[in-house]
Every structure is written in structure tokens, then in C-alpha cells.
PQR file of N, CA, C, O and H, with PARSE charges and radii, in Angstrom:
ATOM      1  N   MET A   1      43.712  13.986   9.512 -0.4000 1.5000
ATOM      2  CA  MET A   1      43.142  14.553   8.515 -0.0000 2.0000
ATOM      3  C   MET A   1      41.983  15.095   8.469  0.5500 1.7000
ATOM      4  O   MET A   1      42.110  15.720   9.522 -0.5500 1.4000
ATOM      5  N   MET A   2      40.913  15.382   8.102 -0.4000 1.5000
ATOM      6  CA  MET A   2      39.600  15.633   7.034 -0.0000 2.0000
ATOM      7  C   MET A   2      39.975  15.215   5.787  0.5500 1.7000
ATOM      8  O   MET A   2      41.069  15.574   5.351 -0.5500 1.4000
ATOM      9  H   MET A   2      40.809  14.874   7.246  0.4000 1.0000
ATOM     10  N   SER A   3      39.091  14.363   4.998 -0.4000 1.5000
ATOM     11  CA  SER A   3      39.381  14.070   4.257 -0.0000 2.0000
ATOM     12  C   SER A   3      38.078  14.740   3.114  0.5500 1.7000
ATOM     13  O   SER A   3      36.927  14.864   3.533 -0.5500 1.4000
ATOM     14  H   SER A   3      38.202  14.072   5.352  0.4000 1.0000
ATOM     15  N   HIS A   4      38.337  15.008   2.117 -0.4000 1.5000
ATOM     16  CA  HIS A   4      37.460  15.917   1.125 -0.0000 2.0000
ATOM     17  C   HIS A   4      37.142  15.931  -0.284  0.5500 1.7000
ATOM     18  O   HIS A   4      38.199  16.136  -0.880 -0.5500 1.4000
ATOM     19  H   HIS A   4      39.272  14.908   1.777  0.4000 1.0000
ATOM     20  N   ARG A   5      36.067  15.794  -1.198 -0.4000 1.5000
ATOM     21  CA  ARG A   5      36.351  16.548  -2.337 -0.0000 2.0000
ATOM     22  C   ARG A   5      37.319  16.186  -3.691  0.5500 1.7000
ATOM     23  O   ARG A   5      38.477  16.431  -3.351 -0.5500 1.4000
ATOM     24  H   ARG A   5      35.208  15.627  -0.714  0.4000 1.0000
ATOM     25  N   LYS A   6      37.300  15.875  -4.585 -0.4000 1.5000
ATOM     26  CA  LYS A   6      37.898  17.016  -5.169 -0.0000 2.0000
ATOM     27  C   LYS A   6      37.913  17.864  -5.833  0.5500 1.7000
ATOM     28  O   LYS A   6      38.565  18.908  -5.797 -0.5500 1.4000
ATOM     29  H   LYS A   6      36.359  15.677  -4.862  0.4000 1.0000
ATOM     30  N   PHE A   7      36.741  17.265  -6.928 -0.4000 1.5000
ATOM     31  CA  PHE A   7      36.034  17.942  -7.577 -0.0000 2.0000
ATOM     32  C   PHE A   7      34.349  18.605  -7.076  0.5500 1.7000
ATOM     33  O   PHE A   7      33.671  17.945  -6.289 -0.5500 1.4000
ATOM     34  H   PHE A   7      36.211  16.417  -6.958  0.4000 1.0000
ATOM     35  N   SER A   8      34.094  19.264  -7.352 -0.4000 1.5000
ATOM     36  CA  SER A   8      33.044  19.874  -6.733 -0.0000 2.0000
ATOM     37  C   SER A   8      31.187  19.056  -7.592  0.5500 1.7000
ATOM     38  O   SER A   8      30.994  18.907  -8.799 -0.5500 1.4000
ATOM     39  H   SER A   8      34.645  19.801  -7.991  0.4000 1.0000
ATOM     40  N   ALA A   9      30.135  18.689  -6.401 -0.4000 1.5000
ATOM     41  CA  ALA A   9      29.537  17.765  -6.795 -0.0000 2.0000
ATOM     42  C   ALA A   9      27.881  18.107  -6.294  0.5500 1.7000
ATOM     43  O   ALA A   9      27.622  18.438  -5.137 -0.5500 1.4000
ATOM     44  H   ALA A   9      30.291  18.810  -5.420  0.4000 1.0000
ATOM     45  N   PRO A  10      27.244  18.020  -6.948 -0.5600 1.5000
ATOM     46  CA  PRO A  10      25.013  18.627  -6.489  0.2800 2.0000
ATOM     47  C   PRO A  10      25.128  17.867  -5.352  0.5500 1.7000
ATOM     48  O   PRO A  10      25.592  16.782  -5.000 -0.5500 1.4000
ATOM     49  N   ARG A  11      24.367  19.100  -4.763 -0.4000 1.5000
ATOM     50  CA  ARG A  11      24.263  18.420  -3.219 -0.0000 2.0000
ATOM     51  C   ARG A  11      23.303  17.515  -3.319  0.5500 1.7000
ATOM     52  O   ARG A  11      22.233  17.788  -3.864 -0.5500 1.4000
ATOM     53  H   ARG A  11      23.990  19.981  -5.049  0.4000 1.0000
ATOM     54  N   PRO A  12      23.705  15.716  -2.540 -0.5600 1.5000
ATOM     55  CA  PRO A  12      22.818  14.972  -2.049  0.2800 2.0000
ATOM     56  C   PRO A  12      21.579  14.528  -1.682  0.5500 1.7000
ATOM     57  O   PRO A  12      21.269  13.634  -0.895 -0.5500 1.4000
ATOM     58  N   GLY A  13      20.947  15.216  -2.309 -0.4000 1.5000
ATOM     59  CA  GLY A  13      19.506  14.758  -1.621 -0.0000 2.0000
ATOM     60  C   GLY A  13      18.227  16.564  -1.613  0.5500 1.7000
ATOM     61  O   GLY A  13      18.706  17.692  -1.496 -0.5500 1.4000
ATOM     62  H   GLY A  13      21.199  15.942  -2.949  0.4000 1.0000
ATOM     63  N   SER A  14      16.628  16.268  -1.771 -0.4000 1.5000
ATOM     64  CA  SER A  14      16.248  17.367  -1.037 -0.0000 2.0000
ATOM     65  C   SER A  14      16.253  18.520  -0.387  0.5500 1.7000
ATOM     66  O   SER A  14      15.082  18.460  -0.012 -0.5500 1.4000
ATOM     67  H   SER A  14      16.238  15.352  -1.866  0.4000 1.0000
ATOM     68  N   LEU A  15      16.492  19.142  -0.118 -0.4000 1.5000
ATOM     69  CA  LEU A  15      16.285  20.029   1.095 -0.0000 2.0000
ATOM     70  C   LEU A  15      15.259  20.187   1.814  0.5500 1.7000
ATOM     71  O   LEU A  15      15.187  20.775   2.893 -0.5500 1.4000
ATOM     72  H   LEU A  15      17.443  19.191  -0.423  0.4000 1.0000
ATOM     73  N   GLY A  16      14.265  19.551   1.103 -0.4000 1.5000
ATOM     74  CA  GLY A  16      12.490  19.950   1.435 -0.0000 2.0000
ATOM     75  C   GLY A  16      11.852  18.632   2.579  0.5500 1.7000
ATOM     76  O   GLY A  16      10.826  18.648   3.259 -0.5500 1.4000
ATOM     77  H   GLY A  16      14.323  19.074   0.226  0.4000 1.0000
ATOM     78  N   PHE A  17      13.156  17.316   2.419 -0.4000 1.5000
ATOM     79  CA  PHE A  17      12.978  16.607   3.458 -0.0000 2.0000
ATOM     80  C   PHE A  17      13.255  16.464   4.227  0.5500 1.7000
ATOM     81  O   PHE A  17      13.321  15.395   4.832 -0.5500 1.4000
ATOM     82  H   PHE A  17      13.990  17.303   1.867  0.4000 1.0000
ATOM     83  N   LEU A  18      13.606  17.722   4.618 -0.4000 1.5000
ATOM     84  CA  LEU A  18      14.461  18.524   6.109 -0.0000 2.0000
ATOM     85  C   LEU A  18      13.173  18.921   6.564  0.5500 1.7000
ATOM     86  O   LEU A  18      12.136  19.353   6.060 -0.5500 1.4000
ATOM     87  H   LEU A  18      13.553  18.591   4.126  0.4000 1.0000
ATOM     88  N   PRO A  19      14.011  18.340   8.779 -0.5600 1.5000
ATOM     89  CA  PRO A  19      14.334  17.693   9.249  0.2800 2.0000
ATOM     90  C   PRO A  19      13.877  16.009   8.854  0.5500 1.7000
ATOM     91  O   PRO A  19      12.765  15.492   8.753 -0.5500 1.4000
ATOM     92  N   GLN A  20      15.544  15.336   8.657 -0.4000 1.5000
ATOM     93  CA  GLN A  20      14.833  13.532   8.833 -0.0000 2.0000
ATOM     94  C   GLN A  20      14.838  13.367  10.114  0.5500 1.7000
ATOM     95  O   GLN A  20      15.979  13.237  10.557 -0.5500 1.4000
ATOM     96  H   GLN A  20      16.448  15.757   8.739  0.4000 1.0000
ATOM     97  N   LYS A  21      13.903  13.315  10.988 -0.4000 1.5000
ATOM     98  CA  LYS A  21      13.075  12.734  11.919 -0.0000 2.0000
ATOM     99  C   LYS A  21      11.524  12.339  11.990  0.5500 1.7000
ATOM    100  O   LYS A  21      10.558  12.800  11.382 -0.5500 1.4000
ATOM    101  H   LYS A  21      12.976  13.421  10.628  0.4000 1.0000
ATOM    102  N   ARG A  22      11.624  11.356  12.919 -0.4000 1.5000
ATOM    103  CA  ARG A  22      10.304  10.594  13.076 -0.0000 2.0000
ATOM    104  C   ARG A  22       9.631  11.661  13.501  0.5500 1.7000
ATOM    105  O   ARG A  22      10.228  12.650  13.925 -0.5500 1.4000
ATOM    106  H   ARG A  22      12.408  10.982  13.414  0.4000 1.0000
ATOM    107  N   SER A  23       8.224  11.585  13.433 -0.4000 1.5000
ATOM    108  CA  SER A  23       7.191  12.646  13.861 -0.0000 2.0000
ATOM    109  C   SER A  23       6.955  12.560  15.257  0.5500 1.7000
ATOM    110  O   SER A  23       7.301  11.603  15.950 -0.5500 1.4000
ATOM    111  H   SER A  23       7.739  10.781  13.088  0.4000 1.0000
ATOM    112  N   SER A  24       6.389  13.524  15.644 -0.4000 1.5000
ATOM    113  CA  SER A  24       5.831  13.379  17.359 -0.0000 2.0000
ATOM    114  C   SER A  24       4.720  12.720  17.831  0.5500 1.7000
ATOM    115  O   SER A  24       4.386  12.306  18.942 -0.5500 1.4000
ATOM    116  H   SER A  24       6.107  14.301  15.081  0.4000 1.0000
ATOM    117  N   ARG A  25       3.832  12.714  15.877 -0.4000 1.5000
ATOM    118  CA  ARG A  25       2.413  12.422  16.282 -0.0000 2.0000
ATOM    119  C   ARG A  25       2.360  12.446  14.792  0.5500 1.7000
ATOM    120  O   ARG A  25       2.802  13.100  13.847 -0.5500 1.4000
ATOM    121  H   ARG A  25       4.103  13.050  14.975  0.4000 1.0000
ATOM    122  N   HIS A  26       1.142  10.786  15.191 -0.4000 1.5000
ATOM    123  CA  HIS A  26       0.894  10.367  13.672 -0.0000 2.0000
ATOM    124  C   HIS A  26      -0.265  10.261  12.436  0.5500 1.7000
ATOM    125  O   HIS A  26      -0.525   9.677  11.384 -0.5500 1.4000
ATOM    126  H   HIS A  26       0.782  10.254  15.958  0.4000 1.0000
ATOM    127  N   HIS A  27      -0.996  11.787  13.859 -0.4000 1.5000
ATOM    128  CA  HIS A  27      -1.720  12.306  12.244 -0.0000 2.0000
ATOM    129  C   HIS A  27      -1.354  13.636  12.645  0.5500 1.7000
ATOM    130  O   HIS A  27      -0.626  14.243  13.430 -0.5500 1.4000
ATOM    131  H   HIS A  27      -0.785  12.261  14.714  0.4000 1.0000
ATOM    132  N   GLY A  28      -2.497  13.857  11.423 -0.4000 1.5000
ATOM    133  CA  GLY A  28      -2.523  15.053  10.855 -0.0000 2.0000
ATOM    134  C   GLY A  28      -2.683  16.676  12.244  0.5500 1.7000
ATOM    135  O   GLY A  28      -2.936  16.436  13.425 -0.5500 1.4000
ATOM    136  H   GLY A  28      -3.088  13.364  10.785  0.4000 1.0000
ATOM    137  N   LYS A  29      -2.513  17.866  11.823 -0.4000 1.5000
ATOM    138  CA  LYS A  29      -4.077  18.655  12.921 -0.0000 2.0000
ATOM    139  C   LYS A  29      -3.920  19.441  12.019  0.5500 1.7000
ATOM    140  O   LYS A  29      -3.075  19.501  11.126 -0.5500 1.4000
ATOM    141  H   LYS A  29      -2.308  18.061  10.864  0.4000 1.0000
ATOM    142  N   VAL A  30      -5.135  20.320  12.386 -0.4000 1.5000
ATOM    143  CA  VAL A  30      -5.738  21.148  11.741 -0.0000 2.0000
ATOM    144  C   VAL A  30      -5.098  22.581  12.449  0.5500 1.7000
ATOM    145  O   VAL A  30      -5.000  22.724  13.668 -0.5500 1.4000
ATOM    146  H   VAL A  30      -5.822  20.271  13.111  0.4000 1.0000
ATOM    147  N   LYS A  31      -4.814  23.287  11.755 -0.4000 1.5000
ATOM    148  CA  LYS A  31      -4.105  24.922  12.306 -0.0000 2.0000
ATOM    149  C   LYS A  31      -5.137  25.814  12.096  0.5500 1.7000
ATOM    150  O   LYS A  31      -5.064  26.718  12.929 -0.5500 1.4000
ATOM    151  H   LYS A  31      -4.894  23.171  10.765  0.4000 1.0000
ATOM    152  N   SER A  32      -6.075  25.950  11.333 -0.4000 1.5000
ATOM    153  CA  SER A  32      -7.194  26.471  11.223 -0.0000 2.0000
ATOM    154  C   SER A  32      -8.670  26.826  10.559  0.5500 1.7000
ATOM    155  O   SER A  32      -8.661  27.513   9.537 -0.5500 1.4000
ATOM    156  H   SER A  32      -6.134  25.216  10.656  0.4000 1.0000
ATOM    157  N   PHE A  33      -9.667  26.478  10.985 -0.4000 1.5000
ATOM    158  CA  PHE A  33     -10.902  26.020  10.709 -0.0000 2.0000
ATOM    159  C   PHE A  33     -11.797  27.715  10.051  0.5500 1.7000
ATOM    160  O   PHE A  33     -11.880  28.670  10.823 -0.5500 1.4000
ATOM    161  H   PHE A  33      -9.675  25.920  11.815  0.4000 1.0000
ATOM    162  N   PRO A  34     -12.275  27.788   8.832 -0.5600 1.5000
ATOM    163  CA  PRO A  34     -13.189  28.727   8.480  0.2800 2.0000
ATOM    164  C   PRO A  34     -14.408  28.931   9.419  0.5500 1.7000
ATOM    165  O   PRO A  34     -14.962  28.252  10.283 -0.5500 1.4000
ATOM    166  N   LYS A  35     -14.555  29.965   8.962 -0.4000 1.5000
ATOM    167  CA  LYS A  35     -15.404  30.498   9.735 -0.0000 2.0000
ATOM    168  C   LYS A  35     -16.986  30.103   9.780  0.5500 1.7000
ATOM    169  O   LYS A  35     -17.725  30.678   8.981 -0.5500 1.4000
ATOM    170  H   LYS A  35     -14.104  30.516   8.260  0.4000 1.0000
ATOM    171  N   ASP A  36     -17.548  29.122  10.703 -0.4000 1.5000
ATOM    172  CA  ASP A  36     -18.433  28.704  10.296 -0.0000 2.0000
ATOM    173  C   ASP A  36     -20.076  29.106  10.216  0.5500 1.7000
ATOM    174  O   ASP A  36     -20.632  29.344  11.288 -0.5500 1.4000
ATOM    175  H   ASP A  36     -16.947  28.655  11.352  0.4000 1.0000
ATOM    176  N   ASP A  37     -20.718  29.171   9.191 -0.4000 1.5000
ATOM    177  CA  ASP A  37     -22.350  30.138   9.136 -0.0000 2.0000
ATOM    178  C   ASP A  37     -23.280  28.505   8.895  0.5500 1.7000
ATOM    179  O   ASP A  37     -23.274  27.461   8.242 -0.5500 1.4000
ATOM    180  H   ASP A  37     -20.266  28.978   8.321  0.4000 1.0000
ATOM    181  N   PRO A  38     -24.105  29.353  10.104 -0.5600 1.5000
ATOM    182  CA  PRO A  38     -24.843  28.245  10.265  0.2800 2.0000
ATOM    183  C   PRO A  38     -26.647  27.783   9.202  0.5500 1.7000
ATOM    184  O   PRO A  38     -27.618  27.028   9.253 -0.5500 1.4000
ATOM    185  N   SER A  39     -25.893  29.179   8.164 -0.4000 1.5000
ATOM    186  CA  SER A  39     -27.303  28.786   7.263 -0.0000 2.0000
ATOM    187  C   SER A  39     -26.676  27.346   6.268  0.5500 1.7000
ATOM    188  O   SER A  39     -27.052  26.563   5.396 -0.5500 1.4000
ATOM    189  H   SER A  39     -25.105  29.792   8.123  0.4000 1.0000
ATOM    190  N   LYS A  40     -25.960  27.542   6.773 -0.4000 1.5000
ATOM    191  CA  LYS A  40     -25.485  26.379   5.595 -0.0000 2.0000
ATOM    192  C   LYS A  40     -25.641  24.900   5.895  0.5500 1.7000
ATOM    193  O   LYS A  40     -25.657  24.608   7.091 -0.5500 1.4000
ATOM    194  H   LYS A  40     -25.654  28.178   7.481  0.4000 1.0000
ATOM    195  N   LEU A  41     -25.758  23.918   5.011 -0.4000 1.5000
ATOM    196  CA  LEU A  41     -25.762  22.899   5.382 -0.0000 2.0000
ATOM    197  C   LEU A  41     -24.614  22.325   6.448  0.5500 1.7000
ATOM    198  O   LEU A  41     -23.685  23.128   6.531 -0.5500 1.4000
ATOM    199  H   LEU A  41     -25.745  24.155   4.040  0.4000 1.0000
ATOM    200  N   VAL A  42     -24.452  21.241   7.216 -0.4000 1.5000
ATOM    201  CA  VAL A  42     -23.073  20.652   7.748 -0.0000 2.0000
ATOM    202  C   VAL A  42     -22.353  20.224   6.223  0.5500 1.7000
ATOM    203  O   VAL A  42     -22.856  19.865   5.158 -0.5500 1.4000
ATOM    204  H   VAL A  42     -25.207  20.589   7.149  0.4000 1.0000
ATOM    205  N   HIS A  43     -21.172  20.408   6.589 -0.4000 1.5000
ATOM    206  CA  HIS A  43     -20.566  20.245   5.250 -0.0000 2.0000
ATOM    207  C   HIS A  43     -18.936  19.773   5.628  0.5500 1.7000
ATOM    208  O   HIS A  43     -18.202  20.070   6.570 -0.5500 1.4000
ATOM    209  H   HIS A  43     -20.764  20.700   7.454  0.4000 1.0000
ATOM    210  N   LEU A  44     -18.775  19.016   4.589 -0.4000 1.5000
ATOM    211  CA  LEU A  44     -16.447  18.985   5.511 -0.0000 2.0000
ATOM    212  C   LEU A  44     -16.031  20.955   5.387  0.5500 1.7000
ATOM    213  O   LEU A  44     -16.235  21.966   4.715 -0.5500 1.4000
ATOM    214  H   LEU A  44     -19.372  18.775   3.823  0.4000 1.0000
ATOM    215  N   THR A  45     -15.360  20.442   6.556 -0.4000 1.5000
ATOM    216  CA  THR A  45     -15.277  22.400   6.990 -0.0000 2.0000
ATOM    217  C   THR A  45     -13.610  22.254   6.273  0.5500 1.7000
ATOM    218  O   THR A  45     -13.436  22.997   5.307 -0.5500 1.4000
ATOM    219  H   THR A  45     -15.195  19.621   7.102  0.4000 1.0000
ATOM    220  N   ALA A  46     -12.379  21.346   6.687 -0.4000 1.5000
ATOM    221  CA  ALA A  46     -11.224  21.067   6.905 -0.0000 2.0000
ATOM    222  C   ALA A  46     -10.455  19.545   7.091  0.5500 1.7000
ATOM    223  O   ALA A  46     -11.026  18.604   7.643 -0.5500 1.4000
ATOM    224  H   ALA A  46     -12.521  20.743   7.472  0.4000 1.0000
ATOM    225  N   PHE A  47      -9.357  19.477   6.655 -0.4000 1.5000
ATOM    226  CA  PHE A  47      -9.386  18.037   5.845 -0.0000 2.0000
ATOM    227  C   PHE A  47      -7.779  18.078   6.703  0.5500 1.7000
ATOM    228  O   PHE A  47      -6.971  19.004   6.771 -0.5500 1.4000
ATOM    229  H   PHE A  47      -8.893  20.240   6.206  0.4000 1.0000
ATOM    230  N   LEU A  48      -7.725  16.780   7.252 -0.4000 1.5000
ATOM    231  CA  LEU A  48      -6.163  16.851   8.005 -0.0000 2.0000
ATOM    232  C   LEU A  48      -5.153  16.518   6.315  0.5500 1.7000
ATOM    233  O   LEU A  48      -5.441  15.984   5.244 -0.5500 1.4000
ATOM    234  H   LEU A  48      -8.381  16.028   7.196  0.4000 1.0000
ATOM    235  N   GLY A  49      -4.366  16.938   6.678 -0.4000 1.5000
ATOM    236  CA  GLY A  49      -3.010  16.659   6.003 -0.0000 2.0000
ATOM    237  C   GLY A  49      -1.675  16.547   6.814  0.5500 1.7000
ATOM    238  O   GLY A  49      -1.263  17.162   7.797 -0.5500 1.4000
ATOM    239  H   GLY A  49      -4.132  17.372   7.548  0.4000 1.0000
ATOM    240  N   TYR A  50      -1.113  15.477   5.999 -0.4000 1.5000
ATOM    241  CA  TYR A  50       0.404  15.723   5.970 -0.0000 2.0000
ATOM    242  C   TYR A  50       1.000  15.125   5.316  0.5500 1.7000
ATOM    243  O   TYR A  50       0.508  14.463   4.402 -0.5500 1.4000
ATOM    244  H   TYR A  50      -1.448  14.977   5.200  0.4000 1.0000
ATOM    245  N   LYS A  51       3.186  15.206   5.779 -0.4000 1.5000
ATOM    246  CA  LYS A  51       3.725  15.521   4.794 -0.0000 2.0000
ATOM    247  C   LYS A  51       3.681  13.463   5.189  0.5500 1.7000
ATOM    248  O   LYS A  51       3.116  12.969   6.164 -0.5500 1.4000
ATOM    249  H   LYS A  51       3.586  15.743   6.521  0.4000 1.0000
ATOM    250  N   ALA A  52       4.262  12.868   4.362 -0.4000 1.5000
ATOM    251  CA  ALA A  52       4.815  11.579   4.373 -0.0000 2.0000
ATOM    252  C   ALA A  52       5.527  11.445   3.177  0.5500 1.7000
ATOM    253  O   ALA A  52       5.339  11.950   2.070 -0.5500 1.4000
ATOM    254  H   ALA A  52       4.721  13.269   3.570  0.4000 1.0000
ATOM    255  N   GLY A  53       6.782  10.307   3.796 -0.4000 1.5000
ATOM    256  CA  GLY A  53       7.604  10.144   2.263 -0.0000 2.0000
ATOM    257  C   GLY A  53       8.605   8.653   3.162  0.5500 1.7000
ATOM    258  O   GLY A  53       8.785   8.446   4.362 -0.5500 1.4000
ATOM    259  H   GLY A  53       6.934   9.897   4.695  0.4000 1.0000
ATOM    260  N   MET A  54       9.019   7.950   2.047 -0.4000 1.5000
ATOM    261  CA  MET A  54       9.727   6.247   1.859 -0.0000 2.0000
ATOM    262  C   MET A  54       7.930   5.410   2.367  0.5500 1.7000
ATOM    263  O   MET A  54       7.810   4.769   3.411 -0.5500 1.4000
ATOM    264  H   MET A  54       8.873   8.119   1.072  0.4000 1.0000
ATOM    265  N   THR A  55       7.308   5.528   1.837 -0.4000 1.5000
ATOM    266  CA  THR A  55       6.413   4.803   1.987 -0.0000 2.0000
ATOM    267  C   THR A  55       6.187   3.744   0.234  0.5500 1.7000
ATOM    268  O   THR A  55       6.649   4.111  -0.847 -0.5500 1.4000
ATOM    269  H   THR A  55       7.406   6.048   0.989  0.4000 1.0000
ATOM    270  N   HIS A  56       5.554   2.741   0.420 -0.4000 1.5000
ATOM    271  CA  HIS A  56       5.378   2.137  -0.326 -0.0000 2.0000
ATOM    272  C   HIS A  56       3.966   1.281  -0.408  0.5500 1.7000
ATOM    273  O   HIS A  56       2.994   1.346   0.345 -0.5500 1.4000
ATOM    274  H   HIS A  56       5.179   2.443   1.298  0.4000 1.0000
ATOM    275  N   ILE A  57       4.147   0.584  -1.397 -0.4000 1.5000
ATOM    276  CA  ILE A  57       2.204  -0.130  -1.497 -0.0000 2.0000
ATOM    277  C   ILE A  57       2.379  -1.802  -1.442  0.5500 1.7000
ATOM    278  O   ILE A  57       3.117  -2.017  -2.403 -0.5500 1.4000
ATOM    279  H   ILE A  57       4.936   0.531  -2.009  0.4000 1.0000
ATOM    280  N   VAL A  58       2.162  -2.736  -0.987 -0.4000 1.5000
ATOM    281  CA  VAL A  58       2.458  -4.240  -2.006 -0.0000 2.0000
ATOM    282  C   VAL A  58       1.148  -4.880  -1.891  0.5500 1.7000
ATOM    283  O   VAL A  58       0.703  -5.353  -0.846 -0.5500 1.4000
ATOM    284  H   VAL A  58       1.562  -2.561  -0.207  0.4000 1.0000
ATOM    285  N   ARG A  59       0.463  -4.866  -3.202 -0.4000 1.5000
ATOM    286  CA  ARG A  59      -0.629  -5.744  -3.809 -0.0000 2.0000
ATOM    287  C   ARG A  59      -0.909  -6.787  -4.470  0.5500 1.7000
ATOM    288  O   ARG A  59       0.114  -7.472  -4.469 -0.5500 1.4000
ATOM    289  H   ARG A  59       0.825  -4.482  -4.052  0.4000 1.0000
ATOM    290  N   GLU A  60      -1.638  -7.251  -4.981 -0.4000 1.5000
ATOM    291  CA  GLU A  60      -1.768  -8.610  -5.205 -0.0000 2.0000
ATOM    292  C   GLU A  60      -2.744  -8.132  -6.315  0.5500 1.7000
ATOM    293  O   GLU A  60      -3.636  -7.323  -6.060 -0.5500 1.4000
ATOM    294  H   GLU A  60      -2.469  -6.695  -4.982  0.4000 1.0000
ATOM    295  N   VAL A  61      -2.528  -8.721  -7.712 -0.4000 1.5000
ATOM    296  CA  VAL A  61      -3.069  -9.097  -8.733 -0.0000 2.0000
ATOM    297  C   VAL A  61      -3.267 -10.410  -8.560  0.5500 1.7000
ATOM    298  O   VAL A  61      -2.548 -11.333  -8.178 -0.5500 1.4000
ATOM    299  H   VAL A  61      -1.804  -9.379  -7.920  0.4000 1.0000
ATOM    300  N   HIS A  62      -4.944 -10.271  -9.092 -0.4000 1.5000
ATOM    301  CA  HIS A  62      -5.757 -11.469  -8.547 -0.0000 2.0000
ATOM    302  C   HIS A  62      -6.808 -11.396 -10.303  0.5500 1.7000
ATOM    303  O   HIS A  62      -8.037 -11.444 -10.350 -0.5500 1.4000
ATOM    304  H   HIS A  62      -5.528  -9.521  -9.403  0.4000 1.0000
ATOM    305  N   THR A  63      -5.526 -11.232 -11.991 -0.4000 1.5000
ATOM    306  CA  THR A  63      -6.323 -11.376 -13.183 -0.0000 2.0000
ATOM    307  C   THR A  63      -5.400 -12.086 -13.597  0.5500 1.7000
ATOM    308  O   THR A  63      -4.269 -12.430 -13.252 -0.5500 1.4000
ATOM    309  H   THR A  63      -4.528 -11.193 -11.953  0.4000 1.0000
ATOM    310  N   PRO A  64      -6.731 -12.374 -15.124 -0.5600 1.5000
ATOM    311  CA  PRO A  64      -5.474 -13.666 -15.431  0.2800 2.0000
ATOM    312  C   PRO A  64      -4.244 -13.468 -16.561  0.5500 1.7000
ATOM    313  O   PRO A  64      -4.588 -13.659 -17.728 -0.5500 1.4000
ATOM    314  N   GLY A  65      -3.612 -13.303 -16.452 -0.4000 1.5000
ATOM    315  CA  GLY A  65      -2.641 -13.552 -17.299 -0.0000 2.0000
ATOM    316  C   GLY A  65      -1.214 -12.082 -16.725  0.5500 1.7000
ATOM    317  O   GLY A  65      -0.443 -11.536 -17.515 -0.5500 1.4000
ATOM    318  H   GLY A  65      -3.333 -13.148 -15.505  0.4000 1.0000
ATOM    319  N   SER A  66      -1.291 -11.801 -15.145 -0.4000 1.5000
ATOM    320  CA  SER A  66      -0.724 -10.794 -14.934 -0.0000 2.0000
ATOM    321  C   SER A  66       0.318 -11.759 -14.465  0.5500 1.7000
ATOM    322  O   SER A  66       0.111 -12.957 -14.271 -0.5500 1.4000
ATOM    323  H   SER A  66      -1.917 -12.244 -14.503  0.4000 1.0000
ATOM    324  N   ARG A  67       1.518 -11.102 -14.292 -0.4000 1.5000
ATOM    325  CA  ARG A  67       2.999 -11.741 -13.488 -0.0000 2.0000
ATOM    326  C   ARG A  67       2.513 -11.768 -11.865  0.5500 1.7000
ATOM    327  O   ARG A  67       3.289 -12.159 -10.994 -0.5500 1.4000
ATOM    328  H   ARG A  67       1.686 -10.129 -14.450  0.4000 1.0000
TER
END
């Protein structure tokens, strides 16, 4: 016999973070580049972006009065 909730409840977790699996590559991928214009100077044409979750930062603060 399977268990079930006695009362309805909201879904636990956001569907925006699915699927929860390890990424196949550790760096972003540029899917499209803008058309090259030789008359312009050299500049940034693409930016590598990727979705990151469950990250944390550990830092030390060396200021007087900080804990």
C-alpha cells in the first residue's frame, strides 16, 4: 500500500531548476555570434554564460571590529 498526503500542498521546489543532474561540461557554450563588421574595432562579441546553482562563498574579512 502506498502512502499519500492527507491534505494537498504546494509543489516542493521550482521546476526552473530541473533537471537536477551534473552538467556534461564545466564551461559555457556560445550558441550564436553576431555578424562580423570589419569596419569596427576589435571588441567583445560574445559572452559565455551558464546556469549555476547551489553555490556558496567563503571569505575572510580583515577589518577592525569585524567578527
